[in-house]
N, C-alpha and C positions, 0 to 999 in steps of 0.2 A: 918505135920507142919515143921519139920526140912528140908525136901527137899525144901520147899518154901523159907526158910531163906537162904539156901545155894544158891538158884537161884538168889535171890536179891543181895547177896554179890558179886556173879560173874558178874552181870550186872553193879554194881557200879565200880568194878575193870576195866571192859571193857571201861566204859565212861571215867574214869581217864586216862587210857592208851591212848585213842584216843585224848584227849585234850592236853596231855603233849608231846606225841611222834609223833603220826601219823597225827595230825591236820595240815592243810596248814598254819594256823596262827602261828604255832610254829616256822617257819623259817622267820617270819616278821622282817625286818631290819628297823631301824629308818631312815627316808629320810634325805639327807644332807641339811645343813642350807644355803649353797650357791651353785650357779650354777658353773659348770666347767669353769675354766678360770677367775673367778671373785674373787679377793682377799677378805679375811675376814676383817671385821672391827676390828680395834684395839683400845683399850682404851688408850688415851694419858695421861701421868702423868707430862708432862712438859709444861702445858698451860701457867703458869706464865712466864716461860722463853721465850716462843714464843711472848707473849704480850710485854715483856720488850724489846726484840730485835727489834720488829717492831717500837716501839717508838724511840729507839736509832738511827735508820737510818733516822729519821725525817719524817716518813709517817704521823704523826699527830702532827703538830706544827703550830704556828702562827708566822708571820714575822712583824717586826716593824722597824721604823726609829726614832731615838732619836736626838733631836737638835732644833735649831742650837746652836752650841757652839762658843763663841767668839775666842777661841784659840785652836790650835791643841793639845797642851799639856793637856788641860782639857778633850777634847774628848778622848784622848788616855788613860788617867787615868781611866775614866769611862769604856772604852773598856776593860781595864785590869781587872776591877772588874767583869764585865759581863762574860769575858772569864774564870775567875777563878771559876765562878758559873757553868761552864760546857757548856756554850752556844757559838755558832759560832758568830764572830763579824767582822765588817769591817768599817774602818773610811774613809770617803771621803770628799774632799774639794769642795766647790761650791762658786762661786762669786755671791754676792747678792747686790742689791741696797738698801741703808739705807737712810731714811729720816732724814735730818739734822734739817730743820725748814720750815716755810712757810713765804714767802715774800709778803707783801701787797705793791702795787706800782701803780703809774700812768704811762701808756705807754709812750715811747719816744715822746717828743714834737719836733716841726720843728727845733728849735735852742736853744742855751743855754739861750738866753734872755727870751724866752717864758717859759723855765723851771724855771728860777729864779722868774719870776712874779707869776707863778702858785704856787710855793713853798711858797712865801710870803703870798699869799691869803689863802692857806690852814693853814699855821701857825697862821694866825690871828684868827682862830677858836679854839685856844689852843690845836691844834693837835701836839703831840710830835714826835720826831724822824723823822722829815722831812729832807730828804737829796737828793741832786741832784747827779745822777750817771754820771761821766764825761768821761767814756771810756767803751769799750766793746760793746756787742750786746745791752745793755740797756743804751747806751749813751743818755743823755738828758732826761732820765726817772727820776721819782721822787720816791725814796724809802720812805715808810711810816712805816717801822718797820718789824722786824722778830718775828715770833710767833712759839712756840713749839707745840701749840694746834691748830688743823685745825678749830675748831669751833670759837676760838678767832679771828683767821685770817679772817674768813667769816664775823663775826660781825663788825670788824673794817672796812673791805672793804665796807660793807653795809652802815656804818655811813658816810664814805667819799663820797659814791655815793649820800647819802641823802643831803650832802652839795653841790652837783652839779658837782662832778668830776668823771671821768671815772676810778674809782679804780678797781683794779683786784688783784688776789692773785695767787701765783704759789708755787709749792713744790720744795724745794731745796734738791737734792739727791747727794750721793756720793757712789762709789763702794767700797765694802769691801768683804773680804774672810771669810766665815763661814765654820763650820765643822759639819758633820752629822755622826751618828753612826747607822749602820744597824746591826740587830741581829735577830737570829731565836730562838724562845722560844717554847719548847714542851708544850702541854696542861698540866696544873697543876703545872708547875714549879714556876710561879709567882715571878720572880726576882724583887727586889725592886729598879729598875733602876732609877726612879725619885728621890728617897731618896738619892741614891748614888750621883746623879748629883747635888742636892742641897748642899750636904756636900762638894763636890769637887769644884764646881764653882757656887756660888750663884749669880753671875752677869749675867749669861745667862738665858734667858727665854726659858726653854726647854719644848718641847712638845713630846709626844709619838704618832706617826702616823702609823696606820696599812698600810702595803704594801703587794704586791703580792709576794709570795714565789717563788724563782727561782728553 
C-alpha cells in the first residue's frame, strides 16, 4: 500500500514540475497591443481647451450686417458696443436713394395756354393743389399734389383719369449716405445688437441681415 502512495506522490510532483518549469507554455509572452512603427493611442485631457480654441479662431460663427444707420456716429457707437462684447466689427458707408414723396401730375401740354385751360377744368371738379409747372423738364405740366403714400398717389391719379385727364404719378427720390455695421458672431454668443441699436439711435429702422463670412 505504501509503495503505491509513494508512486502517486512522485507522479504528481512530476506533473507539477512539467507545467511550471519545462512546459513550452511557461515561456509564453503577451503579444504587443500595437504594430511596430504605429504610435499608441493616448487619452486626451484637454478636450475643452481644444474646442474653445477652435471657436476662438472663428471656425464656427455666423456673420451679419446691421443697418442702415442715418449717421456714422450712431453706427460707430453700436460698433463699439459690439466690439466690447468681443466680436469683430466694421463700419462701412453706402450711398442710397431715398423716396421723398410721390407726385401726381398731368404730362407737359403743348403750351402755357393749354396748361392754364386744363388746370381750370380740373379745378372745377373741386380738385385741390392744382399747379402749373413753369420751368424744367416738366414745363407746362400740371402738378396735382405730392403724397407720402404710394397707394394714395395711385388712387388720386385714378380719380383724375376718371374725370377724363391723363393723370400719372412718379416717385421723387434723393441720394443720401447711410452706414452699415458688419460683424462676426460665434455660435451661442447672442449679442443683443438690435436692443443696443434701439437705445442708441431710435430714428434708424435697423435690420439684421445674414451675410457670407469672409
